[in-house]
C-alpha positions as CSV (number, residue, x, y, z in Angstrom):
1,M,76.9,76.0,101.8
2,I,78.9,79.2,101.8
3,N,79.0,81.2,105.1
4,I,78.2,84.6,103.8
5,Q,78.8,86.3,107.2
6,K,82.3,85.0,107.4
7,Q,83.3,86.0,103.9
8,A,81.6,89.5,104.0
9,R,83.9,92.4,103.4
10,A,83.4,96.2,103.7
11,L,85.4,99.0,102.2
12,V,85.1,102.4,103.9
13,F,86.4,105.7,102.6
14,S,85.4,108.6,104.7
15,P,87.9,111.5,104.4
16,V,85.9,113.6,106.9
17,S,88.1,113.6,110.0
18,L,87.9,117.4,110.2
19,W,84.1,117.2,110.6
20,D,83.4,115.8,114.1
21,V,79.9,114.6,113.4
22,H,80.8,112.8,110.2
23,H,84.0,111.3,111.7
24,A,81.9,110.0,114.6
25,D,79.5,108.5,112.0
26,T,82.5,106.7,110.4
27,I,83.6,105.3,113.8
28,E,80.1,104.1,114.5
29,L,79.9,102.4,111.0
30,L,83.3,100.7,111.7
31,Y,81.9,99.3,114.9
32,R,78.7,98.2,113.3
33,L,80.6,96.4,110.6
34,D,82.9,94.9,113.2
35,N,79.9,93.6,115.2
36,E,78.5,92.0,112.0
37,N,81.9,90.2,111.7
38,K,82.6,91.8,108.4
39,Q,86.3,92.1,107.3
40,T,86.5,95.8,107.2
41,F,89.1,97.9,105.3
42,L,89.3,101.6,105.9
43,I,91.1,103.8,103.4
44,N,92.9,106.7,105.1
45,C,94.0,109.8,103.2
46,F,97.4,111.3,104.3
47,G,97.3,114.2,101.9
48,D,97.0,112.6,98.5
49,L,93.6,114.1,97.6
50,S,93.9,117.3,95.7
51,S,90.5,118.2,97.0
52,C,88.2,116.8,99.7
53,A,84.9,118.1,101.1
54,P,86.3,119.5,104.4
55,N,89.5,120.8,102.8
56,S,88.6,121.6,99.2
57,N,91.5,124.0,98.6
58,H,94.0,121.5,100.1
59,S,95.2,123.8,102.9
60,K,98.4,122.2,104.3
61,E,97.4,123.2,107.9
62,K,94.0,121.5,107.5
63,C,95.6,118.5,105.9
64,D,98.0,118.1,108.8
65,Q,95.2,118.5,111.3
66,C,93.2,115.8,109.5
67,I,96.2,113.4,109.4
68,K,96.7,114.0,113.1
69,I,93.0,113.1,113.9
70,S,93.1,110.1,111.6
71,N,96.3,108.8,113.2
72,Y,94.9,109.2,116.7
73,S,91.6,107.6,115.7
74,G,93.4,104.7,114.1
75,I,95.3,103.9,117.2
76,N,92.7,104.7,119.9
77,L,89.2,104.7,118.4
78,Y,88.7,102.3,115.5
79,P,88.0,98.6,116.1
80,K,91.2,96.6,116.4
81,K,90.2,94.3,113.5
82,T,89.8,97.2,111.1
83,V,92.5,97.0,108.4
84,Q,93.7,100.5,107.6
85,I,95.0,101.2,104.1
86,K,96.9,104.3,103.1
87,L,95.4,106.1,100.1
88,E,98.2,106.4,97.6
89,I,97.3,108.2,94.4
90,S,99.7,108.2,91.5
91,N,98.7,111.2,89.4
92,E,98.6,110.3,85.8
93,K,99.8,113.2,83.6
94,L,97.3,114.4,81.1
95,S,98.8,115.5,77.8
96,S,100.2,119.0,77.7
97,K,97.6,119.7,75.0
98,S,95.1,122.4,75.9
99,F,91.5,121.6,76.3
100,S,88.7,123.9,75.4
101,P,86.1,124.1,78.2
102,K,83.7,121.9,76.3
103,Q,86.4,119.3,75.6
104,F,87.3,119.3,79.2
105,F,83.7,119.0,80.4
106,D,83.2,116.0,78.2
107,F,86.5,114.4,79.1
108,K,86.2,110.8,80.3
109,Y,88.7,108.2,81.5
110,E,87.3,104.8,80.7
111,S,83.6,105.4,81.6
112,L,84.4,107.9,84.4
113,P,83.1,111.4,83.6
114,V,86.3,113.1,84.9
115,G,85.6,116.5,83.3
116,R,82.2,116.7,84.8
117,L,83.4,115.6,88.3
118,V,86.2,118.1,88.2
119,A,84.0,120.9,86.9
120,S,81.6,120.3,89.8
121,Q,84.6,120.5,92.3
122,I,86.0,123.7,90.8
123,A,82.5,125.3,90.9
124,D,82.3,124.4,94.6
125,D,85.8,125.8,95.2
126,L,85.0,129.1,93.5
127,G,81.4,129.3,94.5
128,S,80.5,129.9,90.9
129,Y,79.6,127.9,87.8
130,Y,81.1,130.5,85.6
131,F,84.7,129.5,85.9
132,Y,84.8,128.7,82.1
133,Y,84.9,132.5,81.6
134,N,88.4,132.5,83.2
135,W,89.4,129.2,81.6
136,E,93.0,130.2,80.9
137,E,93.5,130.7,84.7
138,D,91.4,127.6,85.8
139,E,92.6,125.1,83.2
140,K,95.8,124.2,85.1
141,R,93.9,123.5,88.3
142,A,91.3,121.6,86.3
143,K,94.0,119.4,84.9
144,Q,95.5,118.8,88.3
145,H,92.2,117.8,89.7
146,A,91.5,115.5,86.7
147,E,94.9,113.8,87.2
148,N,94.1,113.2,90.9
149,C,90.6,112.0,90.0
150,I,92.0,109.4,87.6
151,G,94.5,108.3,90.2
152,L,91.8,108.0,92.8
153,Y,89.7,105.9,90.4
154,R,92.6,103.6,89.6
155,F,93.5,103.2,93.3
156,F,90.0,102.1,94.2
157,K,89.6,99.9,91.1
158,K,92.8,98.1,92.0
159,I,91.7,97.7,95.7
160,I,88.3,96.3,94.7
161,L,89.7,94.0,92.0
162,V,92.4,92.6,94.4
163,S,89.8,91.9,97.1
164,L,87.4,89.9,94.9
């Protein structure tokens, strides 16, 4: 008989160190998983995300503050058995070809709806769903987010496949 408890693993990605309440939730989750004897892996971002919820416009100052909190937490607050993994995104370059807004919105990588995910992020950044009206200005940022999105997907796919 297989001991499920012993072989259980958990992967946690919670890039919310700038939000005290959510960061505390992450720490509580790590301790709960530790108490359940799960082998726990925590993915830490050290600036590779082109956008994240607490720092959507990738401010260097906020990024540095987040890294400082994550480093402190990793040393002083997380359970000692938690394996910390550095998020490393290799941005895949999209072709230099221009996309129309519709082509970009429908763009997929494998089955991942990259264009729709990025469109949602840009709408959040701008506080408007009408960014397609200024597509010439926003296409460059959209492509950068798309490259980062694909890199993030590939990173996690690799992590998950390696741990199976």
